matplotlib code that plots the C-alpha trace (Angstrom):
import matplotlib.pyplot as plt

x = [226.5, 223.1, 222.5, 223.7, 221.1, 218.3, 218.8, 219.3, 215.9, 214.1, 215.4, 214.4, 211.0, 210.4, 211.5, 210.0, 206.6, 206.9, 207.8, 204.8, 202.6, 203.9, 203.4, 199.9, 199.4, 200.7, 198.5, 195.3, 196.1, 196.9, 193.9, 191.9, 192.9, 192.5, 189.1, 187.1, 188.1, 188.5, 192.1, 191.9, 192.7, 189.8, 187.1, 185.5, 185.1, 185.1, 182.3, 182.9, 180.9, 182.6, 185.8, 185.0, 183.7, 187.3, 188.9, 186.6, 187.2, 191.1, 190.6, 189.0, 191.6, 194.4, 192.8, 192.6, 196.0, 197.7, 195.8, 197.2, 200.7, 200.7, 199.3, 201.6, 204.7, 203.3, 202.6, 206.3, 207.8, 205.6, 206.8, 210.6, 211.8, 208.6, 209.5, 206.1, 208.4, 210.3, 207.4, 205.7, 209.3, 209.2, 205.4, 205.8, 208.8, 206.7, 204.1, 206.9, 207.5, 211.2, 213.2, 211.3, 208.0, 208.8, 209.9, 206.8, 204.6, 206.7, 206.3, 202.5, 201.6, 203.2, 201.3, 198.1, 198.6, 199.4, 196.4, 194.2, 195.9, 195.0, 191.4, 189.7, 191.2, 190.1, 186.8, 186.4, 188.1, 185.4, 182.3, 182.5, 184.7, 184.1, 180.4, 180.1, 181.1, 179.5, 182.1, 181.4, 179.4, 180.9, 178.6, 179.9, 179.2, 181.7, 184.2, 184.2, 184.3, 187.3, 188.9, 188.7, 189.6, 192.7, 193.6, 193.3, 195.4, 198.0, 198.2, 198.4, 200.8, 202.6, 203.2, 205.2, 207.2, 208.2, 209.0, 211.3, 212.8, 213.5, 215.2, 217.2, 218.3, 219.3, 220.8, 222.8, 225.6, 226.9, 225.6, 222.1, 221.0, 221.7, 219.6, 216.9, 217.2, 217.1, 214.3, 212.2, 212.8, 211.5, 208.7, 207.4, 207.8, 205.5, 203.0, 202.9, 202.1, 199.5, 197.6, 195.5, 194.0, 194.3, 194.1, 192.3, 189.1, 188.7, 188.0, 186.2, 184.4, 186.0, 184.3, 185.1, 184.6, 181.0, 181.0, 181.9, 182.4, 184.7, 186.4, 187.1, 188.5, 190.7, 192.2, 193.1, 195.1, 196.7, 197.8, 199.3, 201.3, 202.4, 200.9, 199.5, 197.2, 195.3, 192.1, 190.1, 188.3, 185.7, 186.1, 182.9, 184.7, 181.4, 181.0, 182.9, 183.6, 182.3, 186.2, 187.2, 190.1, 191.8, 195.2, 197.3, 198.3, 200.5, 203.4, 204.3, 201.3, 199.3, 199.2, 195.4, 193.6, 191.3, 188.6, 186.4, 183.0, 182.7, 185.1, 183.3, 180.1, 181.9, 184.3, 183.3, 185.0, 187.8, 188.6, 188.6, 191.1, 193.2, 193.4, 194.4, 197.0, 198.6, 198.8, 200.4, 202.6, 204.0, 204.6, 206.2, 208.6, 209.4, 208.3, 207.1, 210.5, 212.3, 210.5, 211.2, 214.9, 215.0, 213.0, 215.2, 218.3, 216.8, 216.0, 219.3, 221.0, 218.5, 219.1, 222.9, 222.5, 220.6, 223.3, 225.9, 223.5, 222.0, 224.9, 225.4, 224.0, 223.5, 221.2, 218.9, 219.6, 219.4, 215.8, 214.3, 215.2, 217.5, 217.0, 218.9, 218.0, 216.7, 212.9, 213.8, 216.3, 213.6, 210.8, 213.0, 214.4, 211.1, 209.9, 213.1, 214.0, 210.6, 211.8, 214.9, 214.1, 210.7, 213.1, 214.1, 210.6, 210.7, 213.2, 210.6, 207.8, 209.8, 210.9, 206.9, 205.9, 208.7, 206.9, 204.0, 204.6, 206.6, 203.2, 200.9, 203.4, 203.0, 199.4, 199.6, 201.2, 198.9, 195.6, 194.5, 195.9, 192.7, 190.8, 193.4, 193.2, 189.0, 188.9, 191.6, 189.4, 186.6, 188.5, 189.7, 186.2, 184.5, 187.1, 187.2, 190.8, 192.2, 193.4, 195.5, 197.8, 200.8, 203.9, 206.1, 203.7, 203.0, 206.9, 206.9, 203.8, 202.2, 203.1, 201.5, 202.2, 199.8, 196.8, 197.5, 201.3, 199.9, 197.2, 199.3, 202.0, 199.2, 198.0, 201.5, 202.0]
y = [33.9, 34.3, 30.5, 30.3, 32.9, 31.5, 28.1, 29.6, 31.8, 29.0, 26.4, 29.4, 29.7, 26.1, 25.7, 28.9, 27.8, 24.1, 25.7, 27.8, 25.1, 22.7, 25.3, 25.7, 22.2, 21.8, 24.6, 23.1, 19.8, 20.9, 23.1, 20.2, 18.0, 20.1, 21.1, 18.3, 20.1, 23.4, 23.9, 23.7, 27.4, 28.5, 26.0, 28.4, 31.1, 29.8, 27.4, 24.2, 26.0, 29.1, 27.0, 24.8, 28.1, 29.3, 25.9, 26.0, 29.9, 29.4, 26.2, 28.3, 30.8, 28.4, 26.7, 30.1, 31.2, 27.7, 28.7, 31.9, 30.9, 28.5, 31.5, 33.7, 31.6, 31.0, 35.0, 35.7, 32.8, 33.9, 37.8, 36.8, 33.6, 33.3, 36.6, 38.6, 41.6, 41.9, 41.9, 44.5, 46.8, 46.0, 47.0, 50.2, 51.2, 50.4, 53.0, 55.5, 55.7, 56.9, 57.5, 58.3, 58.1, 54.4, 53.4, 54.8, 53.0, 50.0, 49.7, 51.1, 48.3, 45.5, 47.1, 46.8, 43.2, 42.4, 43.9, 42.0, 38.9, 39.6, 40.7, 37.5, 36.4, 39.6, 39.0, 35.2, 36.1, 39.3, 37.8, 34.3, 33.1, 36.5, 36.4, 32.4, 33.4, 36.5, 39.1, 40.7, 44.2, 45.2, 45.7, 44.9, 48.8, 49.5, 47.1, 48.9, 52.3, 51.4, 49.7, 52.8, 55.2, 52.9, 53.0, 57.0, 57.3, 55.0, 56.8, 60.5, 59.3, 56.5, 57.5, 60.9, 58.9, 56.3, 59.1, 60.3, 57.1, 56.5, 60.1, 59.6, 56.5, 57.9, 61.1, 60.6, 58.7, 55.2, 56.1, 56.8, 54.2, 56.5, 59.2, 56.7, 55.1, 59.2, 60.0, 56.6, 57.0, 60.7, 59.7, 57.0, 59.2, 62.0, 58.9, 58.4, 62.1, 62.6, 59.4, 59.6, 63.2, 63.1, 59.0, 57.1, 59.6, 59.1, 55.2, 55.4, 58.0, 58.9, 60.7, 61.9, 59.4, 60.7, 58.0, 60.5, 58.1, 56.2, 59.1, 60.1, 56.6, 56.9, 60.1, 59.6, 56.1, 58.7, 61.1, 57.9, 56.9, 60.3, 60.1, 63.1, 62.3, 64.7, 62.9, 60.3, 58.8, 56.0, 54.4, 53.1, 49.4, 47.8, 49.4, 46.8, 44.1, 42.6, 42.3, 44.6, 46.6, 49.3, 51.3, 54.3, 56.1, 59.1, 60.7, 64.0, 66.2, 64.0, 60.9, 59.8, 56.7, 54.9, 52.6, 50.2, 51.0, 46.8, 46.9, 49.3, 47.3, 44.1, 45.1, 46.4, 49.7, 48.3, 45.8, 48.8, 50.4, 47.6, 47.0, 50.6, 49.9, 47.3, 49.9, 52.6, 49.9, 49.7, 53.8, 53.5, 50.9, 52.4, 49.6, 51.7, 53.4, 50.3, 48.6, 51.7, 51.3, 47.9, 48.2, 51.4, 49.3, 46.4, 48.7, 50.5, 46.8, 46.2, 49.0, 48.8, 45.1, 46.5, 49.3, 46.6, 44.4, 47.5, 47.3, 43.5, 42.2, 38.7, 40.1, 40.8, 37.9, 35.5, 36.6, 36.9, 40.1, 41.3, 45.0, 46.6, 49.8, 51.5, 50.5, 46.8, 46.6, 47.9, 45.6, 42.5, 43.2, 43.7, 40.3, 38.2, 39.6, 37.9, 34.5, 34.7, 36.2, 34.3, 31.9, 35.0, 35.7, 34.1, 36.7, 39.5, 37.6, 36.9, 40.4, 41.3, 38.9, 40.0, 43.5, 42.1, 40.4, 43.6, 45.5, 43.1, 43.5, 47.2, 46.9, 44.7, 47.2, 49.9, 48.3, 44.9, 42.2, 40.1, 42.7, 42.5, 38.7, 38.9, 41.6, 38.9, 36.0, 38.0, 39.3, 35.8, 34.6, 37.1, 37.3, 33.4, 33.5, 30.0, 29.1, 26.1, 27.6, 24.9, 25.9, 26.0, 27.8, 30.2, 31.1, 32.2, 34.0, 35.2, 38.7, 37.9, 35.0, 32.1, 32.5, 30.1, 31.4, 34.8, 34.2, 32.2, 35.1, 37.9, 35.4, 34.9, 38.8]
z = [119.1, 117.5, 117.2, 121.0, 121.8, 120.0, 121.4, 125.3, 124.7, 123.4, 126.3, 129.1, 127.2, 127.7, 131.1, 132.3, 130.9, 132.2, 135.8, 135.9, 134.5, 137.3, 139.8, 138.7, 138.9, 142.4, 143.4, 142.0, 143.3, 146.8, 147.3, 146.0, 148.5, 151.2, 150.2, 152.3, 155.8, 156.9, 158.8, 162.5, 163.1, 161.2, 162.2, 164.5, 162.0, 158.4, 157.3, 155.1, 152.9, 152.4, 152.4, 149.6, 147.5, 148.0, 146.8, 143.6, 143.1, 143.3, 140.9, 138.5, 138.3, 138.3, 135.2, 133.3, 134.4, 132.7, 129.5, 129.8, 130.5, 127.4, 124.8, 126.4, 125.8, 122.2, 121.3, 122.8, 120.3, 117.5, 118.1, 118.2, 116.5, 114.5, 112.9, 113.9, 115.2, 112.3, 110.1, 112.0, 111.8, 108.0, 107.6, 109.5, 107.1, 104.1, 105.2, 105.2, 108.8, 109.8, 112.7, 115.9, 114.6, 113.2, 116.9, 118.1, 116.0, 116.0, 120.0, 120.0, 117.7, 119.7, 122.8, 120.8, 120.0, 123.6, 124.7, 122.1, 123.3, 126.8, 126.3, 126.0, 129.5, 130.9, 129.6, 130.8, 134.2, 134.7, 133.1, 133.7, 137.0, 138.9, 137.9, 138.8, 142.3, 142.9, 142.6, 139.4, 139.7, 136.0, 133.2, 129.8, 129.0, 132.0, 130.6, 127.6, 128.9, 131.5, 128.2, 126.3, 129.0, 129.7, 125.9, 126.0, 129.1, 127.8, 124.4, 126.2, 128.9, 127.4, 123.9, 125.2, 127.7, 125.0, 122.5, 125.3, 125.9, 122.5, 121.9, 124.9, 123.4, 120.1, 121.3, 124.7, 123.6, 124.9, 128.3, 127.1, 129.9, 132.6, 131.3, 130.6, 134.0, 135.6, 133.4, 133.9, 137.8, 137.9, 135.8, 138.1, 141.0, 139.3, 138.9, 142.3, 142.9, 140.3, 140.7, 143.5, 142.4, 138.7, 137.0, 140.0, 139.9, 136.0, 136.8, 140.3, 142.7, 145.9, 148.5, 152.1, 154.8, 156.3, 159.2, 162.0, 164.9, 162.4, 161.2, 164.7, 165.6, 162.3, 163.0, 166.6, 165.1, 162.5, 165.2, 167.5, 164.3, 163.4, 159.9, 158.1, 155.0, 152.8, 153.4, 154.0, 151.3, 150.0, 146.8, 145.1, 144.5, 144.6, 141.3, 139.6, 142.3, 145.8, 146.8, 149.7, 150.5, 151.8, 150.9, 151.2, 148.2, 146.7, 149.1, 150.5, 150.6, 148.6, 150.6, 151.2, 152.6, 150.7, 151.9, 149.5, 150.2, 150.5, 153.2, 155.3, 154.9, 156.0, 158.9, 162.2, 163.3, 165.3, 162.6, 160.1, 162.3, 162.5, 158.9, 158.4, 161.0, 158.9, 156.1, 158.1, 159.1, 155.3, 155.4, 158.8, 158.1, 154.7, 152.8, 149.9, 149.4, 150.0, 147.3, 145.2, 145.8, 144.7, 141.6, 140.7, 141.4, 139.2, 136.4, 136.1, 136.0, 133.4, 131.3, 131.8, 130.3, 127.3, 126.8, 126.3, 123.7, 121.6, 119.5, 119.0, 115.9, 117.1, 120.0, 117.2, 115.1, 117.9, 118.9, 115.3, 113.9, 111.1, 111.7, 114.5, 116.2, 119.6, 119.4, 118.1, 121.1, 123.6, 122.4, 122.3, 125.8, 127.3, 125.6, 126.6, 130.3, 131.9, 130.3, 132.2, 135.5, 136.5, 138.5, 140.5, 141.6, 145.2, 145.8, 145.7, 146.9, 150.2, 150.5, 150.3, 152.7, 155.2, 154.8, 155.4, 158.6, 159.5, 158.9, 161.0, 163.8, 163.6, 163.5, 166.7, 168.6, 167.4, 167.8, 169.3, 167.5, 167.7, 165.8, 162.6, 163.2, 163.2, 160.1, 158.1, 158.7, 157.2, 154.3, 153.4, 153.5, 152.0, 149.2, 148.9, 149.5, 149.6, 153.4, 152.0, 149.2, 147.9, 149.9, 146.7, 144.6, 147.3, 147.4, 143.4, 143.4, 146.8, 147.9, 151.3, 153.9, 154.0, 156.0, 158.8, 159.3, 159.5, 161.9, 164.1, 164.1, 165.1, 167.9, 169.3, 169.4]

ax = plt.figure().add_subplot(projection="3d")
ax.plot(x, y, z, "-o")
ax.set_aspect("equal")
plt.show()
């Protein structure tokens, strides 16, 4: 069984890597082939220069992503069949760590290694690609501060959560996976509740929306939609990036609406209202709760599967470890599952794109469809989003419908 699992895992890793590289090449080729002319539907609003800038921006991101795919696959291979995880496990044992403290140190060291692997790509993305295309506002000092804050928050929150999960896995008997699932579900709901007021302000400054006419327009929209928010806030997104966005976060009484300052600078009041109506559409159509439900069921299924694998020696041996246990099982499972599930990505992407169409339709009912069209065109242009993604690549990766299809549906509304 161990040899069969090793062979299956290696084959899946190779096939997934090849598939991701093939999709990336398709995206790059398709965007390059469309670079010479603006799509007909956008010729009155997008210049050829802006279209070509978006094509070049997309190509730069895809090239980096292809390198990330290869390095990521090699990293997973080294950790598992290459024996790095087993070496980490042995090293912490040699240092005298036992039980829960050993499991905590083992998984924490894996998280540190993963961060170190990702760091060069994050630096290049921020200070080379985003800088080249005029989006980066981040300084090296701010980057390091964010990195330190993220590490500190990860330690203060992540380590106790991990400790609780490992304790439940060891103490709750054969049905530990149900207890872990309930705990994980509760933790994620709590995180949604406290993120807007506790976590987000550690990274960005949030100030009440000061534009009185715009605030009145938005409050009128909220009243029409029956949406009650704890406040309307402007976030200093320009501190880090030139990209614009708007979102609502939290639930219950903690719901708040947030606008990037960059968005307010670029859109007219009626366009901002239309963008917000789209976001409210997600709330009114229960998209957040539907997604939470899907992820909850998926996590329950994965934990159930892990519950059946955790006592199987071939599971550990087949993935490069000779020492069974709760922490090794959790680490191996978290590394192996993405390798096998990537081909299922179109399912979640399709659900997300369906939700986007529904939110657009809701916005068209509550505001003017032409205002949302105008806002989207400006956002595509100013964020250098490609108007011509490869259809197959889009099926796997894109959470939003292609620009042309989305605009066409709004114009038909």
